[in-house]
VEXLO-302997 format. One record per residue (C-alpha): residue number from 1; y, z, x. Coordinates in steps of 0.25 Angstrom, whole numbers, plus 5000, padded with zeros to 4 digits. Example, Ala and Ser with C-alpha at 12.3 -4.5 7.8 and 13.67 -1.06 7.14 Angstrom:
<pt n="1" Y="4982" Z="5031" X="5049"/>
<pt n="2" Y="4996" Z="5029" X="5055"/>
***
This chain:
<pt n="1" Y="5046" Z="5094" X="4996"/>
<pt n="2" Y="5046" Z="5082" X="4987"/>
<pt n="3" Y="5038" Z="5070" X="4989"/>
<pt n="4" Y="5050" Z="5062" X="4992"/>
<pt n="5" Y="5053" Z="5071" X="5004"/>
<pt n="6" Y="5039" Z="5073" X="5008"/>
<pt n="7" Y="5035" Z="5058" X="5009"/>
<pt n="8" Y="5044" Z="5050" X="5017"/>
<pt n="9" Y="5034" Z="5038" X="5019"/>
<pt n="10" Y="5025" Z="5035" X="5007"/>
<pt n="11" Y="5016" Z="5023" X="5007"/>
<pt n="12" Y="5010" Z="5018" X="4994"/>
<pt n="13" Y="4997" Z="5010" X="4996"/>
<pt n="14" Y="4987" Z="5003" X="4987"/>
<pt n="15" Y="4980" Z="4989" X="4985"/>
<pt n="16" Y="4987" Z="4977" X="4978"/>
<pt n="17" Y="4990" Z="4981" X="4964"/>
<pt n="18" Y="4991" Z="4996" X="4966"/>
<pt n="19" Y="5006" Z="4997" X="4964"/>
<pt n="20" Y="5010" Z="5002" X="4978"/>
<pt n="21" Y="5023" Z="4994" X="4979"/>
<pt n="22" Y="5028" Z="4998" X="4966"/>
<pt n="23" Y="5025" Z="5012" X="4968"/>
<pt n="24" Y="5031" Z="5012" X="4982"/>
<pt n="25" Y="5044" Z="5007" X="4976"/>
<pt n="26" Y="5043" Z="5018" X="4965"/>
<pt n="27" Y="5040" Z="5029" X="4974"/>
<pt n="28" Y="5051" Z="5025" X="4984"/>
<pt n="29" Y="5061" Z="5025" X="4973"/>
<pt n="30" Y="5056" Z="5039" X="4969"/>
<pt n="31" Y="5057" Z="5044" X="4983"/>
<pt n="32" Y="5070" Z="5037" X="4987"/>
<pt n="33" Y="5062" Z="5030" X="4998"/>
<pt n="34" Y="5062" Z="5016" X="5004"/>
<pt n="35" Y="5051" Z="5007" X="5001"/>
<pt n="36" Y="5042" Z="4999" X="5011"/>
<pt n="37" Y="5035" Z="4989" X="5003"/>
<pt n="38" Y="5025" Z="4977" X="5006"/>
<pt n="39" Y="5031" Z="4964" X="5004"/>
<pt n="40" Y="5019" Z="4955" X="5000"/>
<pt n="41" Y="5028" Z="4944" X="4995"/>
<pt n="42" Y="5033" Z="4941" X="5009"/>
<pt n="43" Y="5019" Z="4939" X="5014"/>
<pt n="44" Y="5018" Z="4924" X="5015"/>
<pt n="45" Y="5003" Z="4924" X="5015"/>
<pt n="46" Y="5000" Z="4934" X="5004"/>
<pt n="47" Y="4999" Z="4925" X="4992"/>
<pt n="48" Y="4990" Z="4915" X="5000"/>
<pt n="49" Y="4981" Z="4927" X="5005"/>
<pt n="50" Y="4978" Z="4931" X="4991"/>
<pt n="51" Y="4973" Z="4916" X="4988"/>
<pt n="52" Y="4966" Z="4914" X="5002"/>
<pt n="53" Y="4963" Z="4927" X="5009"/>
<pt n="54" Y="4955" Z="4922" X="5020"/>
<pt n="55" Y="4966" Z="4912" X="5025"/>
<pt n="56" Y="4978" Z="4921" X="5023"/>
<pt n="57" Y="4973" Z="4935" X="5025"/>
<pt n="58" Y="4978" Z="4936" X="5040"/>
<pt n="59" Y="4992" Z="4931" X="5038"/>
<pt n="60" Y="4994" Z="4939" X="5026"/>
<pt n="61" Y="4989" Z="4952" X="5033"/>
<pt n="62" Y="4998" Z="4949" X="5045"/>
<pt n="63" Y="5010" Z="4946" X="5037"/>
<pt n="64" Y="5009" Z="4959" X="5029"/>
<pt n="65" Y="5006" Z="4967" X="5042"/>
<pt n="66" Y="5019" Z="4961" X="5049"/>
<pt n="67" Y="5027" Z="4965" X="5036"/>
<pt n="68" Y="5022" Z="4979" X="5035"/>
<pt n="69" Y="5023" Z="4982" X="5050"/>
<pt n="70" Y="5038" Z="4977" X="5049"/>
<pt n="71" Y="5041" Z="4986" X="5037"/>
<pt n="72" Y="5034" Z="4998" X="5043"/>
<pt n="73" Y="5042" Z="4996" X="5055"/>
<pt n="74" Y="5055" Z="4998" X="5047"/>
<pt n="75" Y="5049" Z="5011" X="5042"/>
<pt n="76" Y="5048" Z="5017" X="5055"/>
<pt n="77" Y="5063" Z="5015" X="5057"/>
<pt n="78" Y="5065" Z="5024" X="5045"/>
<pt n="79" Y="5068" Z="5039" X="5046"/>
<pt n="80" Y="5057" Z="5043" X="5037"/>
<pt n="81" Y="5063" Z="5057" X="5034"/>
<pt n="82" Y="5076" Z="5050" X="5029"/>
<pt n="83" Y="5070" Z="5038" X="5022"/>
<pt n="84" Y="5057" Z="5038" X="5014"/>
<pt n="85" Y="5048" Z="5026" X="5013"/>
<pt n="86" Y="5038" Z="5022" X="5002"/>
<pt n="87" Y="5029" Z="5010" X="5007"/>
<pt n="88" Y="5019" Z="5002" X="4999"/>
<pt n="89" Y="5010" Z="4999" X="5011"/>
<pt n="90" Y="5003" Z="5007" X="5022"/>
<pt n="91" Y="5001" Z="4999" X="5035"/>
<pt n="92" Y="4988" Z="5006" X="5039"/>
<pt n="93" Y="4982" Z="4999" X="5027"/>
<pt n="94" Y="4986" Z="4985" X="5032"/>
<pt n="95" Y="4972" Z="4982" X="5039"/>
<pt n="96" Y="4965" Z="4985" X="5025"/>
<pt n="97" Y="4970" Z="4971" X="5021"/>
<pt n="98" Y="4966" Z="4965" X="5034"/>
<pt n="99" Y="4952" Z="4970" X="5034"/>
<pt n="100" Y="4950" Z="4965" X="5019"/>
<pt n="101" Y="4955" Z="4951" X="5022"/>
<pt n="102" Y="4954" Z="4947" X="5036"/>
<pt n="103" Y="4943" Z="4940" X="5044"/>
<pt n="104" Y="4938" Z="4948" X="5056"/>
<pt n="105" Y="4946" Z="4940" X="5066"/>
<pt n="106" Y="4958" Z="4941" X="5058"/>
<pt n="107" Y="4956" Z="4956" X="5056"/>
<pt n="108" Y="4955" Z="4958" X="5071"/>
<pt n="109" Y="4968" Z="4951" X="5073"/>
<pt n="110" Y="4975" Z="4958" X="5062"/>
<pt n="111" Y="4970" Z="4971" X="5068"/>
<pt n="112" Y="4976" Z="4968" X="5081"/>
<pt n="113" Y="4990" Z="4964" X="5075"/>
<pt n="114" Y="4990" Z="4976" X="5066"/>
<pt n="115" Y="4987" Z="4986" X="5078"/>
<pt n="116" Y="4999" Z="4979" X="5086"/>
<pt n="117" Y="5009" Z="4979" X="5074"/>
<pt n="118" Y="5006" Z="4993" X="5068"/>
<pt n="119" Y="5018" Z="5001" X="5070"/>
<pt n="120" Y="5019" Z="5016" X="5072"/>
<pt n="121" Y="5022" Z="5020" X="5057"/>
<pt n="122" Y="5026" Z="5033" X="5050"/>
<pt n="123" Y="5014" Z="5039" X="5043"/>
<pt n="124" Y="5016" Z="5039" X="5028"/>
<pt n="125" Y="5019" Z="5053" X="5022"/>
<pt n="126" Y="5010" Z="5048" X="5010"/>
<pt n="127" Y="5002" Z="5036" X="5006"/>
<pt n="128" Y="4999" Z="5033" X="4991"/>
<pt n="129" Y="4987" Z="5025" X="4989"/>
<pt n="130" Y="4987" Z="5018" X="4975"/>
<pt n="131" Y="4972" Z="5016" X="4970"/>
<pt n="132" Y="4968" Z="5007" X="4959"/>
<pt n="133" Y="4955" Z="5001" X="4955"/>
<pt n="134" Y="4953" Z="4986" X="4959"/>
<pt n="135" Y="4953" Z="4982" X="4945"/>
<pt n="136" Y="4966" Z="4989" X="4942"/>
<pt n="137" Y="4972" Z="4982" X="4955"/>
<pt n="138" Y="4968" Z="4969" X="4950"/>
<pt n="139" Y="4974" Z="4971" X="4937"/>
<pt n="140" Y="4987" Z="4976" X="4943"/>
<pt n="141" Y="4988" Z="4964" X="4952"/>
<pt n="142" Y="4986" Z="4954" X="4940"/>
<pt n="143" Y="4996" Z="4961" X="4931"/>
<pt n="144" Y="5007" Z="4960" X="4941"/>
<pt n="145" Y="5006" Z="4945" X="4943"/>
<pt n="146" Y="5011" Z="4944" X="4957"/>
<pt n="147" Y="5009" Z="4929" X="4961"/>
<pt n="148" Y="5006" Z="4933" X="4976"/>
<pt n="149" Y="4994" Z="4942" X="4971"/>
<pt n="150" Y="4989" Z="4931" X="4961"/>
<pt n="151" Y="4978" Z="4927" X="4971"/>
<pt n="152" Y="4973" Z="4941" X="4974"/>
<pt n="153" Y="4958" Z="4942" X="4970"/>
<pt n="154" Y="4951" Z="4953" X="4963"/>
<pt n="155" Y="4941" Z="4954" X="4975"/>
<pt n="156" Y="4952" Z="4956" X="4985"/>
<pt n="157" Y="4959" Z="4967" X="4977"/>
<pt n="158" Y="4946" Z="4974" X="4975"/>
<pt n="159" Y="4943" Z="4973" X="4990"/>
<pt n="160" Y="4958" Z="4978" X="4993"/>
<pt n="161" Y="4956" Z="4990" X="4984"/>
<pt n="162" Y="4943" Z="4994" X="4991"/>
<pt n="163" Y="4950" Z="4993" X="5005"/>
<pt n="164" Y="4961" Z="5002" X="5000"/>
<pt n="165" Y="4952" Z="5012" X="4995"/>
<pt n="166" Y="4944" Z="5012" X="5009"/>
<pt n="167" Y="4957" Z="5012" X="5017"/>
<pt n="168" Y="4963" Z="5024" X="5010"/>
<pt n="169" Y="4950" Z="5031" X="5010"/>
<pt n="170" Y="4951" Z="5032" X="5025"/>
<pt n="171" Y="4966" Z="5032" X="5027"/>
<pt n="172" Y="4972" Z="5045" X="5032"/>
<pt n="173" Y="4985" Z="5041" X="5039"/>
<pt n="174" Y="4994" Z="5048" X="5029"/>
<pt n="175" Y="4993" Z="5056" X="5016"/>
<pt n="176" Y="4987" Z="5048" X="5005"/>
<pt n="177" Y="4989" Z="5049" X="4990"/>
<pt n="178" Y="4978" Z="5041" X="4983"/>
<pt n="179" Y="4983" Z="5037" X="4969"/>
<pt n="180" Y="4974" Z="5031" X="4958"/>
<pt n="181" Y="4982" Z="5022" X="4950"/>
<pt n="182" Y="4972" Z="5018" X="4940"/>
<pt n="183" Y="4978" Z="5028" X="4930"/>
<pt n="184" Y="4992" Z="5031" X="4937"/>
<pt n="185" Y="5003" Z="5021" X="4936"/>
<pt n="186" Y="5015" Z="5027" X="4944"/>
<pt n="187" Y="5022" Z="5013" X="4944"/>
<pt n="188" Y="5022" Z="5011" X="4929"/>
<pt n="189" Y="5022" Z="5025" X="4923"/>
<pt n="190" Y="5033" Z="5035" X="4927"/>
<pt n="191" Y="5024" Z="5047" X="4924"/>
<pt n="192" Y="5013" Z="5042" X="4933"/>
<pt n="193" Y="5023" Z="5040" X="4944"/>
<pt n="194" Y="5028" Z="5054" X="4942"/>
<pt n="195" Y="5013" Z="5059" X="4943"/>
<pt n="196" Y="5012" Z="5051" X="4956"/>
<pt n="197" Y="5025" Z="5057" X="4962"/>
<pt n="198" Y="5020" Z="5071" X="4959"/>
<pt n="199" Y="5006" Z="5068" X="4965"/>
<pt n="200" Y="5013" Z="5063" X="4978"/>
<pt n="201" Y="5022" Z="5076" X="4978"/>
<pt n="202" Y="5010" Z="5085" X="4977"/>
<pt n="203" Y="5002" Z="5078" X="4988"/>
<pt n="204" Y="4998" Z="5087" X="4999"/>
<pt n="205" Y="4985" Z="5082" X="5006"/>
<pt n="206" Y="4982" Z="5070" X="5014"/>
<pt n="207" Y="4974" Z="5062" X="5003"/>
<pt n="208" Y="4976" Z="5065" X="4989"/>
<pt n="209" Y="4972" Z="5057" X="4976"/>
<pt n="210" Y="4980" Z="5055" X="4963"/>
<pt n="211" Y="4971" Z="5050" X="4952"/>
<pt n="212" Y="4977" Z="5051" X="4938"/>
<pt n="213" Y="4966" Z="5052" X="4927"/>
<pt n="214" Y="4966" Z="5041" X="4916"/>
***
């Protein structure tokens, strides 16, 4: 059984700068799958959030939540045995950002809204978590020069990286392949992409690691 036929619903996850969206597109093309991608550019609060987190954290968080729930509602309408999907976000991770950015009363409100909105979702066949050191993520964000991200602080990126590590240390909702991208570039190097495809195809356990030595 090939990976394309084995994995009908694949999620690529990782903090800002990990490369999840680009890899999701590349993997979807490889598997002839549909993509389900975050759309940060249509969140009207995001750029202001990066410049003033305390003021804009809640509307930014809720805007993303509404967007993701709507997108995932569309996935539930698909026949997952006829149409494969590669997504670049996992809804269960959404509260990670809320706990990192919201005040206590805002977090309580967000939690109530999240509980009401969270749909009954198909479980991913595989979650690929892209890891990178905070310094690496900072450099990647700076290099790509996205105007929306220009206000992101290094402190926030480091806290986000730590939060992702803690989240995936506990996460057991689906099989997880943890990929260290420090020495692996599946987006920019075809050889590395082939290595990742092979590693995905060989995965058998619920939690496995792929760490390419320097």
